[in-house]
N, C-alpha and C positions, 0 to 999 in steps of 0.2 A: 645325362644330367637333367634334373628336373627344375622347372622354373617355379619359384615361390610366388604366391599372390600376396601383394601388399594391401593392407587395409587402407582405404581412402580416409578413414576417420582418425585412427591412432597411428597408422604407419607400420604396424606390426607385420611380420612375415608369417604367412599361413601356407598350408598345403595348397597345391595348384587346384585341387578339386573341392576345396572348402566352400561351403555356402554361407557360413557366418564366420566372423573373426573370432579366434580362440581367446583373444585378450579383452576386447570390448563388446563382443556380441553383435556387432553391426552386420546386417545381412549384405552379402555380395550379390551384384547382378551377374547373371550368367553372361558369357561373352556374346551370345546371339541376342540377348535382351539389350545389351548396350548398343549393338548395331541397329536394332529396331528403334531404339530411342533416338539415336543420331539421325536416322533416316526420317523419322517422324518430325523431329525438330527442323531438319533441312527442308522437308516438304512444307511445313507450316510457314517457315520464313519465306519461301518462294511464293506461296499463295498470298501472303501479306504484301509482298512487293508488287505482284501482279495487280492486286486490288487497288493499291495506292496509285499505280500507273494508270489504271482505268479511270479512277476518280479525277486525277489531274487532267487526263486527256478530255474527259467530259466537261470539266470546268473550263478548259481552254476553248473547246469547241462551242460551248453555250455562250461564252463571252464574246466570241468572234462572229457568231452567226448573225446577230442583228447588223453588224457592220458590213458583212458580206452581202446580205440581202439589200441593204440600203444602197450599196454601190450599183447594183443592177437596176434599181429603180431611180437612180439619179437623185437620191435623197441626201447624199453625203454633203452637198453644198448647202442644203437648207435644213440640216439637222439641228434640233434644238440643243441649246447648250446644257451641259451637265449642271445639276443643282449645286449650290454652294455647299462646301463641306461644313460650314458653321451654320447651324440653324438656331435662331433664338429660342429660348425656352418658353417664352410667353410674349405676346405682343404688349407693347406699352401704350398707355393712353395719356393724352395731354391732360393736365389738371384742369378742372373746369374754370372758365373765365380767362384762360391764357390764350393769346392770339397765336395762330399758327403761321405767322408771317416770318420768314427767315430774315435774319439781320444781313443786309447786303455786305457789310464789311466782314462780319463773322469773326468771332474770337476763337482761335484755335489753340489747343493745348496738346502737349506731348506726355505720354506715360513715362514717369521717371521714378527713381528711388525704390524700386521693387526688388532689386537683387536678381533680376531676370525672371521673376515669378509672374509679372503682369498684374492686371487688375480685373475685378469683376464688376460689371455694371449691374446695379440692383434696381428693382421697381420703385423703391422708395428710399429715402436717405436713412438707412439703418443697416447694421451688419446682419440683422436677422431677417431682412426683407428678402423675398424670392429673387433668385438670380435671373438676369436677362441674358447676358452673354459675357464671355471673358475676352480680354484684349491683352496683347503682348507688350512687353517693354518697348518703348519708342513708337508706339502706335499714335497716330494723329487723330484727335477727337475735336469736334466742334461743340462749343458751349452753347446750350439751347435755352437756358433759363437762369433765373436768379439763384444765388447760393442759399443753402439752408444750414443752420447750425442745430445739430441734434446731439444731445448729451455731451456738449462741449467740443464737438468735432464738426468741422466745416465740410459740407458735402457740395459737390458741383453736379449740375444736371448737364449731361453731355450726350452726343450722338456720334456713332462711328460711321465709317464710309458706306456701310450697308444699310444705314437708316435705323439701326437699333438704338433706342434711347434708354438712358438709365442714370442712376446716381452713383458717384464714386467719391471717396475721400479726397479732399483738395491737396493733402500732403503728397499724393502720388502724381500730381499734375504740375507741369511747368509751362509757361507761355511758349508758344511756337509761332513767333511772328513770321508772316509771309508764307505760312505753311499752306500747301495745296494738297488736298486728299487725292 
């Protein structure tokens, strides 16, 4: 009994030794060609897995190496802290003529009414001014200067706990009496 070869394209039955489908003309791979293709695919997959494992191992070792060296030199106790994850985009400067004396009582406000989006502190009281830093909903900010009205919108000059100063619309701020940063 002879075994027919099915065409992978149209599904037609062909003679076992056929090189092309008699119905659609699609060429068939010989049985040993199929095995070589599978072996090549398997070998390529294994090579990719080994390369990925080497990359992960090197990444782990390079990240752990400074910590291991520091323990031997007793630097672990005096290690410098990691830098903060939020870096201000640009330093802010005080407007000329404004005193840099902090208000001892300090008026504090909380970020509200943003729908979880938070706010952006800007260099100047304008939506087109460069960004300084973003702050999340419920963040506590300290008011640092007088309010400004620009294009019918009230802006407040505030400072976050990291010392970033900027302007933000007053409608996103609510009083936070007794707040401690």
